[in-house]
C-alpha positions in Angstrom: 0.0 0.0 0.0 1.4 3.4 -1.0 2.3 5.9 1.7 0.4 8.5 -0.3 -3.0 7.5 -1.4 -6.0 9.2 -3.1 -9.1 10.2 -1.3 -12.2 10.2 -3.5 -14.6 12.2 -1.3 -14.9 14.9 -4.0 -15.7 12.4 -6.7 -19.4 13.0 -7.4 -19.9 15.2 -4.4 -21.5 18.4 -5.7 -20.7 20.4 -2.5 -17.1 20.6 -3.6 -18.2 22.5 -6.7 -16.2 20.6 -9.3 -19.2 19.8 -11.5 -20.0 17.0 -14.0 -16.9 17.5 -16.2 -14.7 16.7 -13.2 -16.7 13.6 -12.4 -16.8 12.4 -16.0 -13.3 13.3 -17.2 -10.9 14.8 -14.6 -11.5 12.1 -12.0 -10.6 9.4 -14.5 -7.4 11.2 -15.5 -6.5 11.6 -11.8 -7.0 8.0 -11.0 -5.1 6.7 -14.0 -2.2 9.1 -13.3 -2.2 8.0 -9.6 -1.8 4.4 -10.7 0.9 5.3 -13.2 2.9 7.0 -10.3 2.5 4.0 -8.0 -0.3 5.4 -5.8 -2.4 2.3 -5.3 -4.5 3.2 -2.3 -7.8 4.6 -3.4 -10.3 5.4 -0.7 -14.0 6.0 -1.1 -17.3 5.4 0.8 -20.9 4.7 0.1 -21.9 8.1 1.5 -19.6 10.1 -0.8 -22.0 11.6 -3.3 -24.6 9.0 -2.3 -22.7 6.3 -4.1 -21.5 8.4 -7.0 -17.9 8.4 -5.8 -17.9 4.6 -5.9 -19.4 4.5 -9.3 -16.7 6.9 -10.6 -13.9 5.1 -9.0 -15.2 1.8 -10.3 -15.3 3.0 -13.9 -11.9 4.5 -13.5 -10.2 1.3 -12.3 -12.2 -1.1 -14.5 -9.2 -2.1 -16.6 -6.6 -1.8 -13.8 -8.2 -3.5 -10.8 -5.1 -5.6 -10.0 -3.0 -2.3 -9.4 -5.4 -0.9 -6.8 -5.6 -1.3 -3.0 -9.3 -0.5 -2.9 -10.9 0.8 0.3 -14.5 1.8 1.0 -16.6 2.5 4.0 -20.1 1.6 5.2 -22.2 4.2 6.9 -23.1 2.4 10.2 -26.6 3.8 10.7 -27.9 0.3 11.5 -24.8 -1.9 11.3 -26.6 -5.3 11.8 -25.3 -8.3 9.9 -27.9 -8.4 7.2 -27.7 -4.6 6.7 -23.9 -4.5 6.4 -24.0 -7.4 4.0 -26.4 -5.6 1.7 -24.4 -2.4 1.9 -21.1 -4.2 1.2 -22.7 -5.9 -1.8 -23.9 -2.5 -3.0 -20.5 -0.9 -2.7 -18.9 -3.9 -4.6 -21.5 -3.6 -7.3 -20.9 0.2 -7.8 -17.2 -0.4 -7.8 -17.5 -3.3 -10.2 -15.3 -5.6 -8.1 -15.8 -9.0 -6.5 -13.8 -8.1 -3.4 -12.9 -5.0 -1.5 -9.3 -4.9 -0.1 -10.4 -2.9 2.9 -13.9 -2.3 4.3 -14.3 0.2 7.1 -17.0 1.2 9.6 -17.2 4.9 8.7 -18.2 6.2 12.2 -18.8 4.7 15.7 -22.3 3.7 16.5 -22.8 3.3 20.2 -26.4 2.2 19.8 -25.3 -1.2 18.3 -22.9 -3.4 20.2 -19.4 -3.8 18.8 -19.9 -7.5 19.0 -22.8 -7.2 16.5 -20.9 -4.8 14.3 -17.7 -6.9 14.2 -19.7 -10.1 13.6 -21.1 -8.4 10.5 -17.6 -7.5 9.3 -16.2 -11.0 10.2 -18.9 -12.6 8.1 -18.0 -10.5 5.1 -14.3 -11.4 5.5 -15.0 -15.1 5.8 -17.2 -15.1 2.7 -14.4 -13.4 0.7 -16.3 -10.1 0.1 -13.6 -8.1 1.9 -9.9 -8.8 2.6 -9.2 -6.5 5.6 -11.5 -5.0 8.2 -11.0 -1.3 9.3 -12.7 1.4 11.2 -12.8 5.2 10.9 -13.0 8.0 13.4 -12.4 5.6 16.3 -10.6 6.4 19.5 -7.8 4.1 20.6 -9.9 2.5 23.3 -12.7 1.8 20.8 -10.3 0.5 18.2 -8.9 -1.9 20.7 -12.4 -2.9 21.9 -13.4 -3.6 18.2 -10.4 -5.9 18.0 -11.6 -7.7 21.1 -15.1 -8.0 19.7 -13.8 -9.3 16.4 -11.3 -11.7 17.8 -8.7 -10.7 15.3 -7.0 -7.7 13.8 -8.9 -4.6 12.9 -6.3 -3.6 10.4 -6.7 0.1 10.1 -8.3 3.2 11.6 -9.0 6.2 9.3 -8.8 9.4 11.3 -8.4 13.1 10.7 -4.7 13.8 11.1 -2.6 16.8 10.1 -0.4 19.5 11.5 -3.5 21.3 12.8 -5.1 18.2 14.1 -2.5 16.1 15.9 -4.8 14.2 18.3 -3.7 10.8 16.8 -0.3 11.4 18.2 -1.7 10.9 21.7 -1.5 7.1 21.6 -3.1 6.1 18.4 -0.1 6.2 16.1 2.2 4.5 18.7 -0.2 1.6 19.2 -0.6 1.1 15.5 3.2 1.0 15.0 3.7 -1.4 17.9 1.0 -3.8 16.7 1.3 -3.8 13.0 -1.8 -1.7 12.3 -2.2 1.3 10.0 -3.5 4.8 10.6 -5.0 6.3 7.5 -4.9 10.0 7.7 -7.7 11.8 6.0 -7.8 15.6 5.5 -4.0 15.6 5.9 -3.9 19.1 4.3 -6.8 20.3 6.5 -8.9 20.7 3.3 -6.2 22.8 1.7 -5.5 25.1 4.6 -1.9 23.7 4.8 -1.2 24.6 1.2 -0.6 28.1 2.7 -2.3 29.6 -0.4 -5.0 31.4 1.5 -5.2 34.5 3.6 -8.0 36.8 4.9 -8.2 38.6 1.5 -8.0 35.4 -0.6 -10.3 32.7 0.8 -11.5 29.5 -0.9 -14.9 29.2 -2.5 -17.6 26.5 -2.3 -17.8 24.3 0.8 -14.6 25.4 2.5 -15.7 29.0 2.5 -18.3 28.1 5.1 -16.0 26.4 7.6 -14.3 27.8 10.6 -10.8 27.0 9.5 -11.1 29.5 6.6 -12.6 32.4 8.6 -10.5 35.6 8.0 -9.6 35.6 11.7 -8.3 32.1 11.6 -6.3 32.6 8.4 -4.7 35.6 10.2 -3.9 33.3 13.2 -2.3 30.7 10.8 0.2 33.1 9.4 3.1 31.9 11.5 2.3 28.3 10.6 2.2 29.2 6.9 5.6 30.9 7.4 7.0 27.8 8.9 5.7 25.6 6.0 7.1 28.0 3.4 10.5 28.1 5.2 10.8 24.3 5.3 9.5 24.0 1.8 12.2 26.5 0.6 14.9 24.3 2.1 13.7 21.3 0.2 12.6 22.9 -3.1 9.1 21.7 -2.3 5.7 23.2 -1.7 4.1 23.8 1.7 1.5 21.2 0.9 4.2 18.6 0.2 5.9 19.5 3.5 2.6 19.0 5.4 2.0 15.6 3.7 5.6 14.5 4.4 5.1 15.4 8.1 2.1 13.2 8.3 3.6 10.1 6.7 6.9 10.6 8.6 5.2 8.8 11.5 5.5 5.0 11.5 2.6 3.0 10.1 0.8 6.2 8.9 -0.4 6.7 5.3 -2.3 9.8 3.9 -5.2 10.1 1.5 -5.3 13.7 0.2 -7.8 14.5 -2.5 -6.8 16.0 -5.8 -8.6 18.5 -8.0 -6.2 18.2 -10.9 -3.6 15.8 -12.3 -0.9 18.3 -11.5 -2.0 18.4 -7.8 -2.0 14.6 -7.7 1.6 14.5 -9.0 2.7 17.0 -6.4 1.1 14.9 -3.7 2.9 11.8 -5.0 6.2 13.6 -4.8 5.7 14.2 -1.1 6.4 10.5 -0.5 10.1 11.2 -1.4 10.5 14.2 0.9 12.5 13.5 4.0 12.2 16.1 6.7 15.1 16.8 9.1 14.8 16.9 12.8 15.2 20.7 12.6 12.3 20.8 10.1 10.1 18.7 12.4 10.8 20.9 15.4 10.1 24.1 13.4 6.8 22.7 12.2 5.8 21.3 15.6 6.5 24.7 17.3 4.5 26.6 14.7 1.6 24.2 14.8 1.5 24.3 18.6 1.3 28.1 18.5 -1.7 28.0 16.1 -4.8 28.8 18.1 -7.8 29.0 15.8 -11.4 29.9 16.8 -13.3 26.7 17.1 -16.7 25.6 18.2 -18.9 28.1 19.9 -16.2 30.8 19.8 -16.3 30.6 16.0 -20.1 31.0 15.6 -20.3 34.8 15.5 -17.6 35.0 12.8 -19.3 32.2 10.8 -22.6 34.0 11.0 -21.0 37.3 9.8 -19.3 35.4 6.9 -22.5 33.6 5.8 -24.5 36.9 6.0 -21.9 38.7 3.9 -21.9 35.9 1.3 -25.7 35.9 1.0 -25.7 39.7 0.6 -23.0 39.5 -2.0 -25.0 37.0 -4.0 -28.1 39.1 -3.8 
């Protein structure tokens, strides 16, 4: 499995604003170029675009299935055995494959016992529908409990992990490395924040414009982190985004699944796998990330309301 993968959340998801041309043409080019470059981990989910992402990925890999480590996720609204079996069959059908390399429970569901959920996944594994069992957005305790309920390895845990969300470092990554498990980092660039391309006067559009991370105040607060990313990037003839990806995958047993809006971006992501950060680089990034204090939660609500109101007024 490649250290840099390809996240397919945006495939078929209209909220990203890419449109039908991206879904019907660009996504195919991105997947094919990824495989050409040795990126074999492609991650999707049934909830991405309500199945459209899986359909797009399936068509894109149709002639190259053997090159792909294919991962998808089930939305565990009612993760009983019969329900999970039907949903896995639906994902395999949309993807056009007989077997998924990795099938993951997308979110914890405390209303259904882990024993029942893992029994559903174990049945799929034993029947050959899936190769490996994974989870997503699980704490370390819950990941370990899932293994106990399964009676075998829950091979991976897909979590949000980046320079601005370093919670997996508090035990999760260490346990994975010590036990031969894998942490799959999603949003490793914090939805593009760590590209260091934005500031209060130049904010992203579409879905990201309505998130707290891209509030003008938070972009101002991120300037020192952006400076650190640019400084390290300059020492390696790289981009800030490549530095941010290299930081994530520098941790043992961690892989990253950034999205890509273009083939060029996909190629830059792939190059991050060859970037080796120095100890000095890592300290510089860690210090800058620790100093970053964005508005979050309730504290961000007034600014979000002002931003939404201004956007509506501009459209009118």
